[in-house]
C-alpha positions as CSV (number, residue, x, y, z in Angstrom):
1,X,-30.4,-2.7,-12.1
2,X,-29.5,-0.2,-9.7
3,X,-26.1,0.7,-7.3
4,X,-27.0,2.2,-3.7
5,X,-26.0,2.6,-0.3
6,X,-26.7,-0.2,2.0
7,X,-29.3,-0.8,4.4
8,X,-29.4,-2.3,7.3
9,X,-31.8,-5.5,6.0
10,X,-29.1,-5.9,3.5
11,X,-26.7,-7.0,6.3
12,X,-27.2,-11.3,5.8
13,X,-27.2,-10.9,1.9
14,X,-23.6,-8.9,2.1
15,X,-22.4,-11.8,4.4
16,X,-23.9,-14.5,2.3
17,X,-21.6,-13.2,-0.6
18,X,-18.6,-12.4,1.6
19,X,-18.8,-15.9,3.0
20,X,-19.0,-17.7,-0.5
21,X,-15.9,-15.8,-1.2
22,X,-14.0,-16.5,1.6
23,X,-14.7,-20.0,1.8
24,X,-13.0,-20.0,-1.7
25,X,-10.1,-17.9,-0.1
26,X,-10.4,-15.1,-2.6
27,X,-11.6,-13.0,0.2
28,X,-11.1,-12.1,3.8
29,X,-14.0,-13.1,5.6
30,X,-16.3,-10.7,7.6
31,X,-18.3,-11.6,10.3
32,X,-22.1,-10.5,10.2
33,X,-21.3,-8.2,13.4
34,X,-18.8,-6.3,11.3
35,X,-21.0,-5.9,8.4
36,X,-23.9,-4.6,10.7
37,X,-21.2,-2.3,12.4
38,X,-19.7,-0.9,9.4
39,X,-23.2,-0.9,7.3
40,X,-23.1,2.9,6.4
41,X,-19.6,1.8,4.5
42,X,-21.3,-0.6,1.8
43,X,-22.9,-0.4,-1.3
44,X,-24.9,-2.8,-2.9
45,X,-25.7,-3.8,-6.5
46,X,-29.3,-5.2,-7.2
47,X,-30.3,-6.8,-10.3
48,X,-34.2,-7.7,-10.3
49,X,-34.5,-7.2,-6.6
50,X,-31.6,-9.8,-6.1
51,X,-28.1,-8.4,-4.3
52,X,-25.3,-9.5,-6.8
53,X,-22.6,-6.8,-5.9
54,X,-21.3,-5.6,-2.8
55,X,-18.4,-3.4,-1.8
56,X,-17.3,-0.7,0.9
57,X,-15.0,2.3,1.7
58,X,-13.4,2.3,5.2
59,X,-11.9,5.8,6.2
60,X,-8.9,5.3,8.1
61,X,-7.8,8.9,8.7
62,X,-8.1,12.6,7.2
63,X,-6.5,11.5,3.8
64,X,-6.7,7.7,3.4
65,X,-9.5,5.0,2.8
66,X,-9.7,1.2,1.8
67,X,-12.2,-0.2,-0.6
68,X,-12.8,-3.6,1.2
69,X,-15.0,-6.5,0.5
70,X,-15.5,-6.4,-2.8
71,X,-17.7,-9.3,-4.9
72,X,-20.0,-9.7,-7.3
73,X,-21.0,-13.0,-7.8
74,X,-19.5,-15.4,-10.6
75,X,-22.6,-15.1,-13.1
76,X,-22.7,-11.7,-13.2
77,X,-19.1,-10.9,-13.2
78,X,-17.4,-8.9,-16.3
79,X,-20.7,-6.4,-16.8
80,X,-19.2,-3.7,-15.0
81,X,-20.7,-4.1,-11.7
82,X,-17.5,-4.3,-9.7
83,X,-15.9,-1.1,-11.5
84,X,-19.4,0.7,-10.7
85,X,-19.3,-0.3,-7.3
86,X,-15.3,0.8,-7.1
87,X,-16.0,4.3,-8.7
88,X,-19.1,5.2,-6.2
89,X,-16.4,4.6,-3.2
90,X,-14.1,7.1,-5.1
91,X,-16.5,9.4,-5.3
92,X,-17.7,8.6,-1.7
93,X,-13.9,9.5,-0.8
94,X,-13.7,13.0,-3.2
95,X,-16.8,14.0,-1.3
96,X,-15.1,13.0,2.3
97,X,-11.6,15.1,1.0
98,X,-10.0,11.6,0.9
99,X,-6.7,12.0,-1.2
100,X,-5.5,8.3,-1.3
101,X,-7.5,5.4,-1.5
102,X,-6.0,1.6,-1.3
103,X,-7.2,-1.7,-1.5
104,X,-5.4,-5.4,-0.8
105,X,-6.6,-7.7,-3.4
106,X,-5.9,-11.0,-5.3
107,X,-6.9,-9.3,-8.4
108,X,-4.9,-6.2,-8.9
109,X,-5.0,-6.5,-12.6
110,X,-8.8,-5.4,-11.8
111,X,-7.8,-2.2,-9.9
112,X,-5.0,-1.3,-12.1
113,X,-7.6,-1.3,-15.0
114,X,-9.3,1.8,-13.0
115,X,-5.9,3.7,-12.3
116,X,-4.6,2.3,-9.0
117,X,-1.0,1.2,-8.7
118,X,0.9,-1.5,-7.3
119,X,2.5,-0.4,-4.0
120,X,3.7,-1.6,-0.6
121,X,1.9,-2.3,2.3
122,X,4.1,-0.3,4.3
123,X,2.5,2.9,2.8
124,X,-0.4,1.9,5.3
125,X,0.3,1.1,8.6
126,X,-2.9,2.4,10.1
127,X,-4.3,-0.8,8.1
128,X,-1.3,-3.2,9.0
129,X,-0.9,-2.1,12.7
130,X,-5.0,-2.2,13.4
131,X,-6.4,-4.9,11.0
132,X,-3.8,-6.9,9.5
133,X,-1.8,-7.7,12.6
134,X,-5.3,-9.9,14.1
135,X,-5.2,-11.5,10.9
136,X,-4.5,-15.3,10.3
137,X,-2.7,-15.0,7.4
138,X,-0.4,-12.1,8.3
139,X,2.7,-13.7,8.0
140,X,1.9,-15.3,4.5
141,X,-0.4,-12.9,3.0
142,X,-0.6,-13.3,-0.4
143,X,-3.0,-9.9,-0.9
144,X,-1.5,-7.3,-3.4
145,X,-2.1,-3.3,-2.3
146,X,-2.9,-0.9,-4.4
147,X,-3.5,2.8,-4.6
148,X,-4.9,5.7,-6.3
149,X,-4.5,9.2,-5.5
150,X,-7.3,11.4,-6.0
């Protein structure tokens, strides 16, 4: 079992995991192209050489980043893998000097256990006006914004 930064060769596995959850409508879809373009943002968690968990840290501004595309395959959930991925993203943010990290989630209770607080999307105009505005769920978004100060 290991947590590591993603490599280009991991892109298709990352895509398959994200697509699996996007089809269940518990995660927004990402294109394979988007994953390749942002591969340096991703962490992967492997068990026996198989990628079972993914997540990424995307920088928006000098003091703001987002944890995105956090997913752990069902058979591996509730074993601390998601927590380890989030902790790696937060450590990465600290190393970059980022003061505030947010996520948009359908499971705010998971993030609250890690010290995040529920907030309002209006606190993240960089996200709303660069990405959310183009989302098909923009007017009916059910994701809950959470934030942590580092």
